[in-house]
PDB file with one MODEL, atoms N, CA, C and O in Angstrom:
MODEL        1
ATOM      1  N   MET A   1      -7.952   9.723  23.123  1.00  0.00           N
ATOM      2  CA  MET A   1      -8.889   8.826  23.843  1.00  0.00           C
ATOM      3  C   MET A   1      -9.877   8.980  23.027  1.00  0.00           C
ATOM      4  O   MET A   1     -10.850   8.265  23.266  1.00  0.00           O
ATOM      5  N   ALA A   2      -9.980   9.987  21.748  1.00  0.00           N
ATOM      6  CA  ALA A   2     -10.819  10.344  21.292  1.00  0.00           C
ATOM      7  C   ALA A   2     -11.216   9.452  20.296  1.00  0.00           C
ATOM      8  O   ALA A   2     -12.173   8.713  20.065  1.00  0.00           O
ATOM      9  N   LEU A   3      -9.412   9.995  19.426  1.00  0.00           N
ATOM     10  CA  LEU A   3      -9.022   8.626  18.322  1.00  0.00           C
ATOM     11  C   LEU A   3      -9.448   7.376  18.375  1.00  0.00           C
ATOM     12  O   LEU A   3      -9.888   6.835  17.361  1.00  0.00           O
ATOM     13  N   SER A   4      -9.384   6.769  19.505  1.00  0.00           N
ATOM     14  CA  SER A   4      -9.372   5.135  19.695  1.00  0.00           C
ATOM     15  C   SER A   4     -10.734   5.014  19.634  1.00  0.00           C
ATOM     16  O   SER A   4     -11.096   3.838  19.582  1.00  0.00           O
ATOM     17  N   ALA A   5     -11.871   6.064  19.620  1.00  0.00           N
ATOM     18  CA  ALA A   5     -13.151   6.365  20.033  1.00  0.00           C
ATOM     19  C   ALA A   5     -13.764   6.166  18.374  1.00  0.00           C
ATOM     20  O   ALA A   5     -14.524   5.393  17.789  1.00  0.00           O
ATOM     21  N   ALA A   6     -13.057   7.179  18.095  1.00  0.00           N
ATOM     22  CA  ALA A   6     -14.178   7.497  16.942  1.00  0.00           C
ATOM     23  C   ALA A   6     -13.226   5.684  15.686  1.00  0.00           C
ATOM     24  O   ALA A   6     -13.749   5.119  14.725  1.00  0.00           O
ATOM     25  N   VAL A   7     -12.050   5.428  16.234  1.00  0.00           N
ATOM     26  CA  VAL A   7     -11.869   3.899  15.266  1.00  0.00           C
ATOM     27  C   VAL A   7     -12.645   3.275  15.871  1.00  0.00           C
ATOM     28  O   VAL A   7     -13.450   2.848  15.043  1.00  0.00           O
ATOM     29  N   PHE A   8     -12.934   2.915  16.935  1.00  0.00           N
ATOM     30  CA  PHE A   8     -14.169   2.145  17.430  1.00  0.00           C
ATOM     31  C   PHE A   8     -15.551   2.360  16.925  1.00  0.00           C
ATOM     32  O   PHE A   8     -16.274   1.409  16.626  1.00  0.00           O
ATOM     33  N   ALA A   9     -16.004   3.869  16.806  1.00  0.00           N
ATOM     34  CA  ALA A   9     -17.177   3.668  15.944  1.00  0.00           C
ATOM     35  C   ALA A   9     -17.291   3.386  14.528  1.00  0.00           C
ATOM     36  O   ALA A   9     -18.406   3.103  14.088  1.00  0.00           O
ATOM     37  N   LEU A  10     -16.025   3.435  13.550  1.00  0.00           N
ATOM     38  CA  LEU A  10     -16.112   3.136  11.990  1.00  0.00           C
ATOM     39  C   LEU A  10     -15.998   1.753  12.337  1.00  0.00           C
ATOM     40  O   LEU A  10     -16.728   1.116  11.578  1.00  0.00           O
ATOM     41  N   ARG A  11     -15.306   0.881  13.283  1.00  0.00           N
ATOM     42  CA  ARG A  11     -15.239  -0.588  12.792  1.00  0.00           C
ATOM     43  C   ARG A  11     -16.883  -1.023  13.225  1.00  0.00           C
ATOM     44  O   ARG A  11     -17.280  -1.965  12.539  1.00  0.00           O
ATOM     45  N   VAL A  12     -17.756  -0.583  14.089  1.00  0.00           N
ATOM     46  CA  VAL A  12     -18.483  -1.023  14.802  1.00  0.00           C
ATOM     47  C   VAL A  12     -19.609  -1.084  13.312  1.00  0.00           C
ATOM     48  O   VAL A  12     -20.058  -2.012  12.640  1.00  0.00           O
ATOM     49  N   GLY A  13     -19.776   0.762  13.249  1.00  0.00           N
ATOM     50  CA  GLY A  13     -19.750   1.463  11.651  1.00  0.00           C
ATOM     51  C   GLY A  13     -20.735   0.028  10.842  1.00  0.00           C
ATOM     52  O   GLY A  13     -21.877  -0.422  10.763  1.00  0.00           O
ATOM     53  N   GLY A  14     -19.151  -0.247  10.316  1.00  0.00           N
ATOM     54  CA  GLY A  14     -18.541  -1.177   9.269  1.00  0.00           C
ATOM     55  C   GLY A  14     -19.646  -2.594   9.914  1.00  0.00           C
ATOM     56  O   GLY A  14     -20.798  -2.798   9.532  1.00  0.00           O
ATOM     57  N   LEU A  15     -19.073  -3.209  10.695  1.00  0.00           N
ATOM     58  CA  LEU A  15     -20.531  -4.386  11.392  1.00  0.00           C
ATOM     59  C   LEU A  15     -21.344  -4.541  10.859  1.00  0.00           C
ATOM     60  O   LEU A  15     -21.593  -5.324   9.942  1.00  0.00           O
ATOM     61  N   VAL A  16     -22.270  -3.323  11.681  1.00  0.00           N
ATOM     62  CA  VAL A  16     -23.695  -3.127  11.993  1.00  0.00           C
ATOM     63  C   VAL A  16     -24.217  -2.435  10.424  1.00  0.00           C
ATOM     64  O   VAL A  16     -25.414  -2.532  10.156  1.00  0.00           O
ATOM     65  N   ALA A  17     -23.586  -1.971   9.748  1.00  0.00           N
ATOM     66  CA  ALA A  17     -23.839  -1.809   7.738  1.00  0.00           C
ATOM     67  C   ALA A  17     -23.033  -2.474   6.750  1.00  0.00           C
ATOM     68  O   ALA A  17     -22.760  -1.907   5.692  1.00  0.00           O
ATOM     69  N   GLY A  18     -22.492  -4.044   7.114  1.00  0.00           N
ATOM     70  CA  GLY A  18     -21.851  -4.143   6.516  1.00  0.00           C
ATOM     71  C   GLY A  18     -22.462  -4.470   4.799  1.00  0.00           C
ATOM     72  O   GLY A  18     -22.031  -3.869   3.815  1.00  0.00           O
ATOM     73  N   GLN A  19     -23.685  -5.694   4.753  1.00  0.00           N
ATOM     74  CA  GLN A  19     -25.244  -5.775   4.380  1.00  0.00           C
ATOM     75  C   GLN A  19     -25.452  -4.363   3.410  1.00  0.00           C
ATOM     76  O   GLN A  19     -25.822  -4.583   2.256  1.00  0.00           O
ATOM     77  N   ALA A  20     -25.289  -3.277   3.714  1.00  0.00           N
ATOM     78  CA  ALA A  20     -25.963  -1.730   3.062  1.00  0.00           C
ATOM     79  C   ALA A  20     -25.635  -2.414   1.529  1.00  0.00           C
ATOM     80  O   ALA A  20     -24.567  -2.876   1.129  1.00  0.00           O
ATOM     81  N   PRO A  21     -26.574  -2.339   1.018  1.00  0.00           N
ATOM     82  CA  PRO A  21     -26.339  -1.676  -0.337  1.00  0.00           C
ATOM     83  C   PRO A  21     -25.159  -0.037  -0.439  1.00  0.00           C
ATOM     84  O   PRO A  21     -25.253   0.835   0.425  1.00  0.00           O
ATOM     85  N   LEU A  22     -24.090   0.087  -1.697  1.00  0.00           N
ATOM     86  CA  LEU A  22     -23.517   0.875  -1.708  1.00  0.00           C
ATOM     87  C   LEU A  22     -24.013   1.675  -2.947  1.00  0.00           C
ATOM     88  O   LEU A  22     -24.917   1.178  -3.617  1.00  0.00           O
ATOM     89  N   ARG A  23     -23.500   2.846  -3.289  1.00  0.00           N
ATOM     90  CA  ARG A  23     -24.153   3.424  -4.858  1.00  0.00           C
ATOM     91  C   ARG A  23     -23.090   3.337  -5.620  1.00  0.00           C
ATOM     92  O   ARG A  23     -22.082   3.901  -5.192  1.00  0.00           O
ATOM     93  N   PRO A  24     -23.011   2.696  -6.808  1.00  0.00           N
ATOM     94  CA  PRO A  24     -22.253   3.005  -7.764  1.00  0.00           C
ATOM     95  C   PRO A  24     -20.969   3.600  -7.925  1.00  0.00           C
ATOM     96  O   PRO A  24     -20.020   3.149  -8.566  1.00  0.00           O
ATOM     97  N   GLU A  25     -21.042   4.697  -7.254  1.00  0.00           N
ATOM     98  CA  GLU A  25     -19.891   5.576  -7.470  1.00  0.00           C
ATOM     99  C   GLU A  25     -19.081   5.611  -5.943  1.00  0.00           C
ATOM    100  O   GLU A  25     -17.905   5.967  -5.883  1.00  0.00           O
ATOM    101  N   TRP A  26     -19.760   5.250  -4.872  1.00  0.00           N
ATOM    102  CA  TRP A  26     -18.917   5.008  -3.958  1.00  0.00           C
ATOM    103  C   TRP A  26     -18.346   3.263  -3.989  1.00  0.00           C
ATOM    104  O   TRP A  26     -17.498   3.144  -3.105  1.00  0.00           O
ATOM    105  N   GLU A  27     -18.619   1.630  -4.905  1.00  0.00           N
ATOM    106  CA  GLU A  27     -18.223   1.286  -4.976  1.00  0.00           C
ATOM    107  C   GLU A  27     -16.958   1.457  -5.789  1.00  0.00           C
ATOM    108  O   GLU A  27     -15.875   1.140  -5.296  1.00  0.00           O
ATOM    109  N   ARG A  28     -17.054   1.954  -7.038  1.00  0.00           N
ATOM    110  CA  ARG A  28     -15.898   2.157  -8.175  1.00  0.00           C
ATOM    111  C   ARG A  28     -15.096   2.773  -7.167  1.00  0.00           C
ATOM    112  O   ARG A  28     -14.171   2.024  -6.855  1.00  0.00           O
ATOM    113  N   ALA A  29     -15.096   4.334  -6.255  1.00  0.00           N
ATOM    114  CA  ALA A  29     -14.087   4.739  -6.125  1.00  0.00           C
ATOM    115  C   ALA A  29     -13.430   4.128  -4.899  1.00  0.00           C
ATOM    116  O   ALA A  29     -12.234   4.358  -4.718  1.00  0.00           O
ATOM    117  N   LEU A  30     -14.160   3.308  -3.970  1.00  0.00           N
ATOM    118  CA  LEU A  30     -13.655   2.373  -2.603  1.00  0.00           C
ATOM    119  C   LEU A  30     -12.563   0.792  -3.345  1.00  0.00           C
ATOM    120  O   LEU A  30     -11.812   0.081  -2.679  1.00  0.00           O
ATOM    121  N   GLN A  31     -12.895   0.654  -5.054  1.00  0.00           N
ATOM    122  CA  GLN A  31     -11.600  -0.155  -5.213  1.00  0.00           C
ATOM    123  C   GLN A  31     -10.843   0.292  -5.414  1.00  0.00           C
ATOM    124  O   GLN A  31     -10.892   0.073  -6.624  1.00  0.00           O
ATOM    125  N   PHE A  32      -9.716   1.029  -5.260  1.00  0.00           N
ATOM    126  CA  PHE A  32      -9.137   1.825  -5.166  1.00  0.00           C
ATOM    127  C   PHE A  32      -8.393   2.239  -4.005  1.00  0.00           C
ATOM    128  O   PHE A  32      -7.420   2.990  -4.078  1.00  0.00           O
ATOM    129  N   ALA A  33      -8.900   1.697  -2.805  1.00  0.00           N
ATOM    130  CA  ALA A  33      -8.332   2.032  -1.401  1.00  0.00           C
ATOM    131  C   ALA A  33      -7.401   1.314  -1.246  1.00  0.00           C
ATOM    132  O   ALA A  33      -6.594   1.986  -0.604  1.00  0.00           O
ATOM    133  N   PRO A  34      -6.909   0.161  -1.465  1.00  0.00           N
ATOM    134  CA  PRO A  34      -5.855  -0.806  -2.058  1.00  0.00           C
ATOM    135  C   PRO A  34      -4.749  -0.284  -2.234  1.00  0.00           C
ATOM    136  O   PRO A  34      -3.701  -0.238  -1.590  1.00  0.00           O
ATOM    137  N   LEU A  35      -5.241   0.260  -3.560  1.00  0.00           N
ATOM    138  CA  LEU A  35      -3.714   0.595  -4.225  1.00  0.00           C
ATOM    139  C   LEU A  35      -3.268   2.150  -3.407  1.00  0.00           C
ATOM    140  O   LEU A  35      -2.102   2.459  -3.157  1.00  0.00           O
ATOM    141  N   ALA A  36      -3.908   2.600  -3.232  1.00  0.00           N
ATOM    142  CA  ALA A  36      -3.936   4.309  -2.814  1.00  0.00           C
ATOM    143  C   ALA A  36      -3.426   4.129  -1.443  1.00  0.00           C
ATOM    144  O   ALA A  36      -2.570   4.948  -1.108  1.00  0.00           O
ATOM    145  N   ALA A  37      -3.830   3.063  -0.408  1.00  0.00           N
ATOM    146  CA  ALA A  37      -2.753   3.001   0.387  1.00  0.00           C
ATOM    147  C   ALA A  37      -1.750   2.288   0.583  1.00  0.00           C
ATOM    148  O   ALA A  37      -1.324   2.170   1.731  1.00  0.00           O
ATOM    149  N   LEU A  38      -1.179   1.691  -0.405  1.00  0.00           N
ATOM    150  CA  LEU A  38       0.163   1.209  -0.775  1.00  0.00           C
ATOM    151  C   LEU A  38       0.640   2.221  -1.291  1.00  0.00           C
ATOM    152  O   LEU A  38       1.441   2.795  -0.553  1.00  0.00           O
ATOM    153  N   SER A  39       0.404   2.890  -2.701  1.00  0.00           N
ATOM    154  CA  SER A  39       0.769   4.233  -2.817  1.00  0.00           C
ATOM    155  C   SER A  39       1.850   4.967  -1.639  1.00  0.00           C
ATOM    156  O   SER A  39       3.074   5.042  -1.534  1.00  0.00           O
ATOM    157  N   ALA A  40       0.271   5.619  -0.558  1.00  0.00           N
ATOM    158  CA  ALA A  40       0.977   6.342   0.018  1.00  0.00           C
ATOM    159  C   ALA A  40       2.433   5.498   1.248  1.00  0.00           C
ATOM    160  O   ALA A  40       3.513   6.060   1.430  1.00  0.00           O
ATOM    161  N   LEU A  41       2.019   3.990   1.972  1.00  0.00           N
ATOM    162  CA  LEU A  41       3.112   3.851   2.766  1.00  0.00           C
ATOM    163  C   LEU A  41       4.499   3.737   1.351  1.00  0.00           C
ATOM    164  O   LEU A  41       5.562   4.349   1.457  1.00  0.00           O
ATOM    165  N   ILE A  42       4.258   3.116   0.503  1.00  0.00           N
ATOM    166  CA  ILE A  42       5.684   3.703  -0.115  1.00  0.00           C
ATOM    167  C   ILE A  42       5.816   4.734  -0.293  1.00  0.00           C
ATOM    168  O   ILE A  42       6.973   5.108  -0.103  1.00  0.00           O
ATOM    169  N   VAL A  43       5.009   5.614  -0.655  1.00  0.00           N
ATOM    170  CA  VAL A  43       6.437   6.948  -0.827  1.00  0.00           C
ATOM    171  C   VAL A  43       6.670   7.755   0.773  1.00  0.00           C
ATOM    172  O   VAL A  43       7.480   8.576   1.201  1.00  0.00           O
ATOM    173  N   VAL A  44       5.660   7.129   1.263  1.00  0.00           N
ATOM    174  CA  VAL A  44       5.919   8.124   3.501  1.00  0.00           C
ATOM    175  C   VAL A  44       7.505   7.534   3.210  1.00  0.00           C
ATOM    176  O   VAL A  44       8.500   8.234   3.022  1.00  0.00           O
ATOM    177  N   THR A  45       7.432   5.870   3.230  1.00  0.00           N
ATOM    178  CA  THR A  45       9.042   5.639   3.198  1.00  0.00           C
ATOM    179  C   THR A  45       9.991   5.421   2.224  1.00  0.00           C
ATOM    180  O   THR A  45      11.019   4.763   2.068  1.00  0.00           O
ATOM    181  N   LEU A  46       9.487   5.983   1.789  1.00  0.00           N
ATOM    182  CA  LEU A  46      10.522   6.653  -0.234  1.00  0.00           C
ATOM    183  C   LEU A  46      11.505   8.081   0.401  1.00  0.00           C
ATOM    184  O   LEU A  46      12.714   8.312   0.415  1.00  0.00           O
ATOM    185  N   ALA A  47      10.451   8.739   0.820  1.00  0.00           N
ATOM    186  CA  ALA A  47      10.472  10.284   0.844  1.00  0.00           C
ATOM    187  C   ALA A  47      11.441  10.402   2.447  1.00  0.00           C
ATOM    188  O   ALA A  47      12.109  11.386   2.763  1.00  0.00           O
ATOM    189  N   GLY A  48      11.309   9.337   3.147  1.00  0.00           N
ATOM    190  CA  GLY A  48      11.744   9.653   4.784  1.00  0.00           C
ATOM    191  C   GLY A  48      13.455   9.264   4.586  1.00  0.00           C
ATOM    192  O   GLY A  48      14.289   9.575   5.436  1.00  0.00           O
ATOM    193  N   ARG A  49      13.756   8.608   3.439  1.00  0.00           N
ATOM    194  CA  ARG A  49      15.159   8.549   3.921  1.00  0.00           C
ATOM    195  C   ARG A  49      16.123   9.400   2.884  1.00  0.00           C
ATOM    196  O   ARG A  49      16.516   9.433   1.718  1.00  0.00           O
ATOM    197  N   ALA A  50      16.213  10.049   4.138  1.00  0.00           N
ATOM    198  CA  ALA A  50      16.958  11.137   3.273  1.00  0.00           C
ATOM    199  C   ALA A  50      18.832  11.168   4.459  1.00  0.00           C
ATOM    200  O   ALA A  50      19.330  11.991   5.227  1.00  0.00           O
ATOM    201  N   HIS A  51      19.175  10.009   4.029  1.00  0.00           N
ATOM    202  CA  HIS A  51      20.451   9.930   4.181  1.00  0.00           C
ATOM    203  C   HIS A  51      21.634   9.545   3.587  1.00  0.00           C
ATOM    204  O   HIS A  51      22.802   9.454   3.963  1.00  0.00           O
ATOM    205  N   GLY A  52      20.856   9.282   2.260  1.00  0.00           N
ATOM    206  CA  GLY A  52      21.404   8.988   0.660  1.00  0.00           C
ATOM    207  C   GLY A  52      21.928   7.476   0.567  1.00  0.00           C
ATOM    208  O   GLY A  52      22.933   7.019   0.023  1.00  0.00           O
ATOM    209  N   ARG A  53      20.790   6.795   1.362  1.00  0.00           N
ATOM    210  CA  ARG A  53      20.411   5.726   0.850  1.00  0.00           C
ATOM    211  C   ARG A  53      19.841   5.487  -0.782  1.00  0.00           C
ATOM    212  O   ARG A  53      19.323   6.270  -1.578  1.00  0.00           O
ATOM    213  N   TRP A  54      20.054   4.606  -0.838  1.00  0.00           N
ATOM    214  CA  TRP A  54      18.927   4.325  -2.223  1.00  0.00           C
ATOM    215  C   TRP A  54      18.863   2.771  -2.497  1.00  0.00           C
ATOM    216  O   TRP A  54      19.185   2.439  -3.637  1.00  0.00           O
ATOM    217  N   GLU A  55      18.541   1.896  -1.729  1.00  0.00           N
ATOM    218  CA  GLU A  55      17.981   0.464  -1.909  1.00  0.00           C
ATOM    219  C   GLU A  55      16.523   1.042  -2.091  1.00  0.00           C
ATOM    220  O   GLU A  55      16.079   0.888  -3.228  1.00  0.00           O
ATOM    221  N   GLY A  56      15.819   1.581  -1.325  1.00  0.00           N
ATOM    222  CA  GLY A  56      14.251   1.654  -1.344  1.00  0.00           C
ATOM    223  C   GLY A  56      14.012   1.532  -2.757  1.00  0.00           C
ATOM    224  O   GLY A  56      13.492   0.611  -3.387  1.00  0.00           O
ATOM    225  N   VAL A  57      14.771   3.290  -3.367  1.00  0.00           N
ATOM    226  CA  VAL A  57      14.390   3.768  -4.695  1.00  0.00           C
ATOM    227  C   VAL A  57      14.293   2.468  -5.633  1.00  0.00           C
ATOM    228  O   VAL A  57      13.261   2.150  -6.223  1.00  0.00           O
ATOM    229  N   ILE A  58      15.645   1.674  -5.702  1.00  0.00           N
ATOM    230  CA  ILE A  58      16.110   0.681  -6.447  1.00  0.00           C
ATOM    231  C   ILE A  58      15.031  -0.681  -6.629  1.00  0.00           C
ATOM    232  O   ILE A  58      14.544  -1.337  -7.550  1.00  0.00           O
ATOM    233  N   ALA A  59      15.007  -0.652  -5.429  1.00  0.00           N
ATOM    234  CA  ALA A  59      13.679  -2.151  -5.026  1.00  0.00           C
ATOM    235  C   ALA A  59      12.582  -1.392  -5.935  1.00  0.00           C
ATOM    236  O   ALA A  59      12.122  -1.909  -6.953  1.00  0.00           O
ATOM    237  N   GLY A  60      12.089   0.299  -5.316  1.00  0.00           N
ATOM    238  CA  GLY A  60      10.356   0.440  -5.930  1.00  0.00           C
ATOM    239  C   GLY A  60      10.686   0.288  -7.578  1.00  0.00           C
ATOM    240  O   GLY A  60       9.953  -0.322  -8.356  1.00  0.00           O
ATOM    241  N   VAL A  61      11.479   0.719  -7.813  1.00  0.00           N
ATOM    242  CA  VAL A  61      11.878   0.478  -9.375  1.00  0.00           C
ATOM    243  C   VAL A  61      11.930  -0.536  -9.841  1.00  0.00           C
ATOM    244  O   VAL A  61      11.325  -0.693 -10.902  1.00  0.00           O
ATOM    245  N   GLY A  62      12.512  -1.418  -9.382  1.00  0.00           N
ATOM    246  CA  GLY A  62      12.353  -3.319  -9.662  1.00  0.00           C
ATOM    247  C   GLY A  62      11.222  -3.429  -9.734  1.00  0.00           C
ATOM    248  O   GLY A  62      10.642  -3.696 -10.787  1.00  0.00           O
ATOM    249  N   ALA A  63      10.465  -3.185  -8.247  1.00  0.00           N
ATOM    250  CA  ALA A  63       9.531  -3.782  -8.310  1.00  0.00           C
ATOM    251  C   ALA A  63       8.068  -3.594  -9.244  1.00  0.00           C
ATOM    252  O   ALA A  63       7.119  -4.341  -9.479  1.00  0.00           O
ATOM    253  N   ALA A  64       8.493  -1.931  -9.707  1.00  0.00           N
ATOM    254  CA  ALA A  64       7.477  -1.793 -10.593  1.00  0.00           C
ATOM    255  C   ALA A  64       7.184  -2.535 -11.791  1.00  0.00           C
ATOM    256  O   ALA A  64       6.071  -2.896 -12.175  1.00  0.00           O
ATOM    257  N   VAL A  65       8.462  -2.751 -12.422  1.00  0.00           N
ATOM    258  CA  VAL A  65       9.026  -2.865 -13.767  1.00  0.00           C
ATOM    259  C   VAL A  65       8.094  -4.941 -13.654  1.00  0.00           C
ATOM    260  O   VAL A  65       7.595  -5.604 -14.563  1.00  0.00           O
ATOM    261  N   VAL A  66       8.227  -5.209 -12.449  1.00  0.00           N
ATOM    262  CA  VAL A  66       7.862  -6.653 -12.475  1.00  0.00           C
ATOM    263  C   VAL A  66       6.757  -6.577 -12.160  1.00  0.00           C
ATOM    264  O   VAL A  66       6.190  -7.658 -12.321  1.00  0.00           O
ATOM    265  N   ALA A  67       5.825  -5.444 -11.586  1.00  0.00           N
ATOM    266  CA  ALA A  67       4.273  -5.542 -11.548  1.00  0.00           C
ATOM    267  C   ALA A  67       3.619  -5.305 -13.446  1.00  0.00           C
ATOM    268  O   ALA A  67       2.802  -5.864 -14.178  1.00  0.00           O
ATOM    269  N   ARG A  68       4.354  -4.421 -13.516  1.00  0.00           N
ATOM    270  CA  ARG A  68       4.330  -3.451 -15.396  1.00  0.00           C
ATOM    271  C   ARG A  68       4.079  -4.991 -16.052  1.00  0.00           C
ATOM    272  O   ARG A  68       3.040  -5.056 -16.709  1.00  0.00           O
ATOM    273  N   ARG A  69       4.767  -6.081 -15.989  1.00  0.00           N
ATOM    274  CA  ARG A  69       5.314  -7.167 -17.053  1.00  0.00           C
ATOM    275  C   ARG A  69       4.824  -8.257 -16.466  1.00  0.00           C
ATOM    276  O   ARG A  69       4.862  -9.337 -17.056  1.00  0.00           O
ATOM    277  N   SER A  70       4.293  -8.131 -15.218  1.00  0.00           N
ATOM    278  CA  SER A  70       3.800  -9.016 -14.961  1.00  0.00           C
ATOM    279  C   SER A  70       1.768  -9.162 -14.259  1.00  0.00           C
ATOM    280  O   SER A  70       0.888 -10.022 -14.268  1.00  0.00           O
ATOM    281  N   GLY A  71       1.922  -7.822 -13.789  1.00  0.00           N
ATOM    282  CA  GLY A  71       0.253  -8.208 -13.970  1.00  0.00           C
ATOM    283  C   GLY A  71       0.110  -8.547 -12.283  1.00  0.00           C
ATOM    284  O   GLY A  71      -1.060  -8.477 -11.908  1.00  0.00           O
ATOM    285  N   ARG A  72       0.834  -8.806 -11.495  1.00  0.00           N
ATOM    286  CA  ARG A  72       0.715 -10.018 -10.134  1.00  0.00           C
ATOM    287  C   ARG A  72       1.108  -8.844  -9.156  1.00  0.00           C
ATOM    288  O   ARG A  72       1.574  -7.797  -9.605  1.00  0.00           O
ATOM    289  N   MET A  73       0.978  -8.973  -8.291  1.00  0.00           N
ATOM    290  CA  MET A  73       0.955  -8.175  -6.751  1.00  0.00           C
ATOM    291  C   MET A  73       1.681  -8.982  -6.182  1.00  0.00           C
ATOM    292  O   MET A  73       2.780  -8.537  -5.852  1.00  0.00           O
ATOM    293  N   TRP A  74       1.456 -10.072  -5.932  1.00  0.00           N
ATOM    294  CA  TRP A  74       2.377 -10.995  -5.348  1.00  0.00           C
ATOM    295  C   TRP A  74       4.423 -11.370  -5.451  1.00  0.00           C
ATOM    296  O   TRP A  74       5.345 -11.384  -4.635  1.00  0.00           O
ATOM    297  N   ALA A  75       4.247 -11.655  -7.203  1.00  0.00           N
ATOM    298  CA  ALA A  75       5.139 -11.170  -8.289  1.00  0.00           C
ATOM    299  C   ALA A  75       6.087  -9.535  -7.431  1.00  0.00           C
ATOM    300  O   ALA A  75       7.102  -9.275  -6.785  1.00  0.00           O
ATOM    301  N   CYS A  76       4.758  -8.795  -8.077  1.00  0.00           N
ATOM    302  CA  CYS A  76       6.003  -7.296  -7.525  1.00  0.00           C
ATOM    303  C   CYS A  76       5.879  -7.239  -5.782  1.00  0.00           C
ATOM    304  O   CYS A  76       6.996  -6.866  -5.422  1.00  0.00           O
ATOM    305  N   ILE A  77       5.396  -7.353  -5.094  1.00  0.00           N
ATOM    306  CA  ILE A  77       6.148  -7.591  -3.505  1.00  0.00           C
ATOM    307  C   ILE A  77       7.405  -8.659  -3.447  1.00  0.00           C
ATOM    308  O   ILE A  77       8.456  -8.235  -2.965  1.00  0.00           O
ATOM    309  N   LEU A  78       7.374  -9.430  -3.710  1.00  0.00           N
ATOM    310  CA  LEU A  78       8.593 -10.421  -3.854  1.00  0.00           C
ATOM    311  C   LEU A  78       9.499  -9.798  -4.164  1.00  0.00           C
ATOM    312  O   LEU A  78      10.220  -9.320  -3.288  1.00  0.00           O
ATOM    313  N   SER A  79       9.789  -9.578  -5.631  1.00  0.00           N
ATOM    314  CA  SER A  79      10.435  -8.749  -6.112  1.00  0.00           C
ATOM    315  C   SER A  79      11.295  -7.611  -5.722  1.00  0.00           C
ATOM    316  O   SER A  79      12.498  -7.411  -5.891  1.00  0.00           O
ATOM    317  N   GLY A  80      10.289  -6.866  -5.110  1.00  0.00           N
ATOM    318  CA  GLY A  80      10.912  -5.453  -4.582  1.00  0.00           C
ATOM    319  C   GLY A  80      11.922  -5.874  -2.755  1.00  0.00           C
ATOM    320  O   GLY A  80      12.541  -5.230  -1.908  1.00  0.00           O
ATOM    321  N   MET A  81      11.489  -7.417  -3.016  1.00  0.00           N
ATOM    322  CA  MET A  81      12.048  -7.442  -1.502  1.00  0.00           C
ATOM    323  C   MET A  81      13.294  -7.386  -1.406  1.00  0.00           C
ATOM    324  O   MET A  81      14.053  -6.622  -0.810  1.00  0.00           O
ATOM    325  N   ALA A  82      13.551  -8.931  -2.534  1.00  0.00           N
ATOM    326  CA  ALA A  82      14.343  -9.436  -2.560  1.00  0.00           C
ATOM    327  C   ALA A  82      15.292  -8.585  -3.201  1.00  0.00           C
ATOM    328  O   ALA A  82      16.329  -8.612  -2.537  1.00  0.00           O
ATOM    329  N   VAL A  83      15.425  -7.648  -4.456  1.00  0.00           N
ATOM    330  CA  VAL A  83      16.095  -6.248  -4.350  1.00  0.00           C
ATOM    331  C   VAL A  83      16.485  -5.861  -3.350  1.00  0.00           C
ATOM    332  O   VAL A  83      17.491  -6.376  -2.861  1.00  0.00           O
ATOM    333  N   TYR A  84      15.695  -4.627  -2.592  1.00  0.00           N
ATOM    334  CA  TYR A  84      15.298  -4.680  -1.302  1.00  0.00           C
ATOM    335  C   TYR A  84      16.850  -4.846  -0.343  1.00  0.00           C
ATOM    336  O   TYR A  84      17.709  -3.969  -0.241  1.00  0.00           O
ATOM    337  N   TRP A  85      16.887  -6.411   0.371  1.00  0.00           N
ATOM    338  CA  TRP A  85      17.571  -7.310   1.089  1.00  0.00           C
ATOM    339  C   TRP A  85      18.969  -7.307  -0.073  1.00  0.00           C
ATOM    340  O   TRP A  85      20.134  -6.936   0.064  1.00  0.00           O
ATOM    341  N   LEU A  86      18.478  -7.697  -0.829  1.00  0.00           N
ATOM    342  CA  LEU A  86      20.330  -7.705  -2.010  1.00  0.00           C
ATOM    343  C   LEU A  86      20.805  -6.349  -1.469  1.00  0.00           C
ATOM    344  O   LEU A  86      21.626  -6.015  -0.614  1.00  0.00           O
ATOM    345  N   LEU A  87      20.138  -5.826  -2.132  1.00  0.00           N
ATOM    346  CA  LEU A  87      20.916  -4.434  -1.815  1.00  0.00           C
ATOM    347  C   LEU A  87      21.581  -4.216  -0.470  1.00  0.00           C
ATOM    348  O   LEU A  87      22.568  -3.540  -0.180  1.00  0.00           O
ATOM    349  N   ARG A  88      20.828  -4.919   0.231  1.00  0.00           N
ATOM    350  CA  ARG A  88      21.224  -4.495   1.966  1.00  0.00           C
ATOM    351  C   ARG A  88      22.006  -4.961   2.479  1.00  0.00           C
ATOM    352  O   ARG A  88      22.458  -4.398   3.476  1.00  0.00           O
ATOM    353  N   ARG A  89      22.464  -6.030   2.110  1.00  0.00           N
ATOM    354  CA  ARG A  89      23.762  -7.021   2.176  1.00  0.00           C
ATOM    355  C   ARG A  89      24.784  -6.186   1.517  1.00  0.00           C
ATOM    356  O   ARG A  89      25.801  -5.955   2.172  1.00  0.00           O
ATOM    357  N   LEU A  90      24.697  -5.762   0.491  1.00  0.00           N
ATOM    358  CA  LEU A  90      26.272  -5.111  -0.026  1.00  0.00           C
ATOM    359  C   LEU A  90      26.798  -4.714   0.484  1.00  0.00           C
ATOM    360  O   LEU A  90      27.872  -4.291   0.056  1.00  0.00           O
TER     361      LEU A  90
ENDMDL
END
């Protein structure tokens, strides 16, 4: 109950203070929030596989190579998903 109230308060606070200016330090720090969230999801997903399955690790490495070479997030996501699905089918 308390967690749902806290989430609700955060959402309402974001709506109320949505147009308030932020200090430049906060602006710069918040630019990395999506990348940090995506990285956390990837690490938790890969670390949770202790059954000897390497599909996720190989797909992650392939996606990282595509991201480094292309610089496009959509290409990274699509290539990682394609490699993962192909390896799962084998």
